[in-house]
C-alpha positions in Angstrom: 22.7 -10.9 -68.9 26.1 -10.8 -67.4 26.6 -8.8 -64.1 29.7 -8.7 -62.0 30.5 -6.2 -59.2 33.0 -3.6 -60.2 32.4 -3.9 -63.9 31.1 -1.0 -66.0 27.4 -1.5 -66.5 25.3 -1.0 -69.7 21.5 -1.2 -69.5 19.4 -2.2 -72.5 16.0 -0.7 -72.5 13.3 -2.4 -74.6 10.3 -0.3 -75.5 8.3 -3.0 -77.2 5.2 -4.9 -76.1 6.3 -8.0 -78.0 8.7 -10.3 -76.0 11.7 -11.4 -78.0 10.6 -9.5 -81.0 12.8 -7.6 -83.4 13.4 -4.7 -80.9 14.4 -7.0 -78.0 16.6 -9.2 -80.2 18.4 -6.1 -81.6 19.0 -4.7 -78.1 20.3 -8.1 -76.9 22.7 -8.3 -79.8 24.2 -4.9 -79.0 24.5 -6.0 -75.4 26.3 -9.2 -76.5 28.9 -7.0 -78.1 29.3 -5.0 -74.9 29.7 -8.1 -72.9 32.4 -9.5 -75.2 34.8 -6.7 -74.1 34.0 -6.9 -70.4 30.9 -4.9 -69.5 28.1 -6.1 -67.4 24.6 -5.8 -68.8 21.0 -5.6 -67.7 17.7 -5.6 -69.7 14.8 -3.4 -68.7 11.5 -4.0 -70.5 9.4 -0.9 -70.1 6.2 -2.8 -70.5 6.9 -4.7 -67.3 6.4 -1.5 -65.3 3.7 1.0 -64.5 4.3 4.3 -66.3 1.6 6.8 -66.1 1.3 10.0 -68.2 2.8 13.3 -66.9 0.1 15.5 -65.3 2.0 18.7 -66.1 1.9 19.8 -62.5 5.6 21.0 -62.8 6.3 20.2 -59.1 9.6 18.6 -60.2 10.7 21.9 -61.7 9.2 24.6 -59.5 9.4 22.8 -56.2 12.4 20.6 -56.9 10.7 17.5 -55.6 10.3 14.0 -56.9 7.3 13.5 -59.2 4.2 13.0 -57.0 2.8 10.3 -59.3 3.1 6.9 -57.5 4.3 4.5 -60.2 7.6 3.1 -61.5 8.7 6.0 -63.8 11.1 7.8 -61.5 12.7 4.6 -60.3 13.2 3.5 -63.9 14.7 6.8 -64.9 17.0 6.6 -61.9 18.3 3.2 -63.0 18.6 4.2 -66.6 20.6 7.4 -65.9 22.8 5.8 -63.3 24.1 3.2 -65.7 27.5 3.8 -67.4 26.0 3.4 -70.8 22.6 2.7 -72.5 21.2 0.8 -75.4 17.6 2.0 -76.2 15.5 0.1 -78.6 11.9 1.0 -79.6 9.6 -0.1 -82.4 7.9 2.2 -84.9 4.1 2.5 -84.4 2.5 4.7 -87.1 5.6 6.7 -88.0 6.6 7.3 -84.3 7.9 5.3 -81.4 5.7 3.2 -79.2 3.8 5.6 -76.9 5.4 4.1 -73.7 8.7 5.9 -74.6 7.0 9.2 -74.9 5.3 8.8 -71.6 8.6 8.0 -69.9 10.3 10.9 -71.6 7.6 13.3 -70.4 8.2 12.1 -66.8 11.9 12.9 -67.1 11.3 16.6 -66.7 12.8 16.7 -63.2 15.9 14.9 -64.5 16.4 17.7 -67.0 15.8 20.6 -64.6 18.4 19.8 -61.9 21.7 21.5 -61.5 23.2 18.7 -63.6 21.6 15.9 -65.5 22.6 12.5 -64.1 23.4 11.0 -67.5 25.4 14.0 -68.7 27.9 12.9 -71.4 27.3 9.1 -71.0 27.4 7.1 -74.3 24.3 5.5 -75.7 23.1 3.6 -78.7 19.6 4.0 -80.3 17.8 1.3 -82.2 14.6 1.8 -84.2 12.8 -1.2 -85.6 10.4 -0.7 -88.5 8.8 -3.3 -90.7 9.4 -1.6 -94.0 12.3 0.7 -95.1 11.2 4.4 -95.1 8.4 3.8 -92.6 10.4 4.6 -89.5 9.1 8.2 -89.8 9.8 10.3 -86.7 10.9 7.4 -84.5 14.6 8.1 -84.8 14.1 11.7 -83.9 12.0 10.7 -80.9 14.7 8.4 -79.6 17.3 11.2 -80.0 15.1 13.5 -78.1 14.8 11.0 -75.2 18.5 10.4 -75.1 19.5 14.1 -75.5 17.0 15.3 -72.9 18.6 13.1 -70.2 22.2 14.1 -71.3 23.2 11.0 -73.1 25.6 11.2 -76.0 24.3 9.1 -79.0 27.2 7.2 -80.6 25.0 5.5 -83.2 21.4 5.2 -84.2 20.5 2.1 -86.2 17.3 1.4 -88.1 16.4 -2.3 -88.2 13.9 -3.4 -90.9 12.2 -6.7 -90.2 8.5 -7.5 -90.3 8.0 -10.9 -88.6 8.7 -11.3 -84.9 12.5 -11.8 -84.4 13.0 -11.9 -88.1 16.2 -9.8 -87.7 18.1 -12.9 -86.7 18.0 -13.9 -90.4 20.0 -10.7 -91.3 23.6 -11.5 -90.4 25.0 -8.2 -91.6 22.6 -6.3 -89.3 23.4 -8.5 -86.3 27.1 -7.9 -87.0 26.5 -4.1 -87.1 24.6 -4.1 -83.8 27.2 -6.3 -82.1 30.0 -4.0 -83.4 28.2 -0.9 -82.1 27.8 -2.6 -78.7 31.6 -3.2 -78.6 32.1 0.5 -79.4 29.7 1.5 -76.7 31.5 -0.6 -74.1 34.9 0.8 -75.2 33.4 4.3 -74.7 32.1 3.4 -71.3 35.6 2.2 -70.4 37.1 5.6 -71.3 38.2 5.1 -74.9 37.4 8.1 -77.2 34.8 6.9 -79.7 33.6 9.5 -82.2 29.9 9.6 -82.8 28.6 8.7 -86.3 29.1 11.5 -88.9 26.1 13.4 -90.2 25.1 12.9 -93.8 24.3 15.6 -96.3 21.2 17.5 -95.2 21.4 16.3 -91.6 21.8 18.5 -88.6 25.5 18.3 -87.6 24.6 17.8 -83.9 21.5 15.5 -83.8 22.0 14.0 -87.2 18.3 14.3 -88.1 16.8 15.9 -91.1 13.5 17.0 -89.3 13.7 20.7 -90.2 11.4 23.6 -90.8 12.1 25.7 -94.0 10.9 29.3 -94.3 12.3 30.8 -97.5 16.0 30.2 -97.2 16.0 29.9 -93.5 16.3 26.4 -92.0 15.9 25.3 -88.4 16.4 21.8 -86.9 13.3 21.0 -84.9 15.2 18.6 -82.6 18.0 20.7 -81.4 17.1 24.2 -82.6 20.2 24.7 -84.7 19.7 27.3 -87.5 21.0 27.4 -91.1 20.4 28.7 -94.6 19.7 27.1 -97.9 22.4 27.8 -100.4 22.7 26.1 -103.8 20.4 23.3 -102.6 22.6 22.7 -99.6 22.2 23.7 -96.0 24.8 25.9 -94.5 24.5 25.5 -90.7 25.4 28.2 -88.3 28.0 27.8 -85.6 26.8 25.2 -83.1 28.8 26.2 -80.0 25.4 26.6 -78.4 22.4 24.4 -79.0 19.2 23.2 -77.2 20.6 20.1 -75.6 24.0 21.4 -74.4 24.2 21.2 -70.6 24.4 24.9 -70.0 21.7 25.7 -72.5 19.3 23.2 -70.8 20.1 24.8 -67.4 19.5 28.3 -68.8 16.2 27.3 -70.3 14.8 26.1 -67.0 16.3 28.9 -64.9 15.4 31.8 -67.2 12.5 30.6 -69.4 10.6 28.1 -67.2 11.1 28.9 -63.6 10.9 32.7 -64.2 7.4 32.2 -65.5 6.2 31.1 -62.0 6.1 34.5 -60.3 4.6 36.2 -63.4 1.8 33.7 -63.4 1.1 33.9 -59.7 0.9 37.7 -59.9 -2.0 37.4 -62.4 -3.5 34.2 -61.1 -6.7 35.8 -59.7 -7.2 37.8 -62.9 -6.7 34.7 -65.1 -9.2 32.6 -63.0 -11.8 35.5 -63.1 -11.5 35.8 -66.9 -11.8 32.0 -67.4 -15.0 31.9 -65.2 -16.4 34.8 -67.1 -15.7 33.4 -70.5 -16.1 29.7 -70.0 -18.1 29.2 -66.9 -17.2 27.5 -63.6 -15.4 24.4 -65.0 -12.0 23.4 -63.7 -9.2 25.4 -65.3 -6.6 23.2 -67.1 -3.6 24.0 -69.1 
């Protein structure tokens, strides 16, 4: 990939275990588009690194320290969030993304909980590969969660349908779409105003997903928390001046809902341990 000092840099992240499969080819095509208008690029293959599961110790949130797990996750997240733009491609495994993306996302808690998120407002593209149309399941939503949690602004999210390894190269119109989106990403990185894709009917106006809960006439987007109501078979969304992934809302969540729980828990810690021992024996207490 092209790299020159002083150029804006876009990183392509590949979350597939198959080298040069449909996911990697799709990411490379988007990066080709970005290079064509003057950005430098780099490819990160998550499977080349050690990424362990989050232990839920919350040291990154309550103590404000780097994750104590000694692997490559924090370094990877640093590189990803310090780039000027991001292309994230992940395959669909059983209606969700490959597990390696979820593990990395979980390890990004400390990147969400700081005063500011390092990728705040930076543009990104998401790419989901799925063999058969309609079998992408929750993978698009999981990519949006990863990007939104770190502060990225998703310009486009493409679904690539191809079954055989690298078969997407036979789909000229899809390659053209990915290349064009890479061009738009590069222009956004360079300061041009590029409007994100418009939501379709039934999709959340912020995250553009239709993963919702419906209780009677009340609707809630499970990705960003936006509420709405069913009216004549349409969803009327409430004002979205405030939503889960907005910078000030993320900060409020950690300051007032997460960190505030620490003193409350400590005050009753001895009582909790005693009740656990009485009810379940002397085994280690987990979450």
